[in-house]
N, C-alpha and C positions, 0 to 999 in steps of 0.2 A: 182369953180375951186379952188379956195385959200381955202375955207377950206377944202375938197378934200386931198390939199396938208397939211394943217396942222394935221386933225383928222393921217393921213399916218406918217408923221414925230411924232407924239407922238405915236402912234404903235410902230415905231420903237425902241425911246427912253423906252418904257417897256418890247418891247424884251432885248434889253441891259444889263437890271439889271433883268430878269432873270421874270420879272411878266406875264406871257406867258396868263392866263388868261384875263387882262386888256388889253393887245396889243389885241387880236382877237378883244375883242367888240370893240374897234377903227377901224382896219380891217373891221371888220360887218358894220360899220357905212359907211367906205367910200365908201361901196357896194353899197349902198344905193345910192349911189350918182355918182355913174358910175362901170355897169355890168361890163362893157367888159374893166378894168383896172386890167392884169394877177396879177400882182406883189404882190396886197394885197391880191391873190387869195392864189398864192404860199408862202407869208408869214403868212397870218393863218393858212395855211395845215403845216407850222414849226410847231407854236403856239399849232395845236391839236396832232402834233406828243412829243411834249412835256411833253402836258398834257395826254400821251395816251388815247389821243382818234381818234382811226386810222380809222375808215370808216369814219369817218368828215372829215379826210386829202387827204384818197383818193377821197372824194364825191368833196372835192376844186382842186385838182390835175384834175380831170376827165375833169370840166370847164373850168379847163383853157389849157388841154390839144384838150379839140373841139373850139378852138379858133386859139391856134395857137399847130401846130401836134410839133411841132418841141420843145417844150419847155426843155428846160432841167434837169432847178430845179424841175420842175414838175412831170418828168418821173421818179426823183430822189428819191422826196417825197412822191411818189405813191408806191412805189420800195421800201422804208420805214415802211409805212403805211402799207403794204402787211404784211409786215415780223411782224410787230405787229398783224396784225389781226391772224397770223397763231401760233406765242405763244401763244395768247390768245388763238386760239382753241386748241390746244395743254393741256395747262392748265386748260381748261374747261373738256377736255376728261378727264381727270386725277384724277374731284374732285368725 
């Protein structure tokens, strides 16, 4: 559990300085230790949104909502992911 907290804190520190790829990697390492901790999924979803990886962000939020069906951050970030996917779809249609 101590390793999990250290990795999560490192991920949070990376987010604070805008290093979203590194933060996502730390949160992914956390998930190997505990697949039920929702905050690392919503945190990684935030990173994916910042990296324009909307499908990955949506998947993380979907996972959280299967565990906690009223998680506000997961609903909000999933909505942002859907919005990003729609914008990308419109842009692709125009090419």
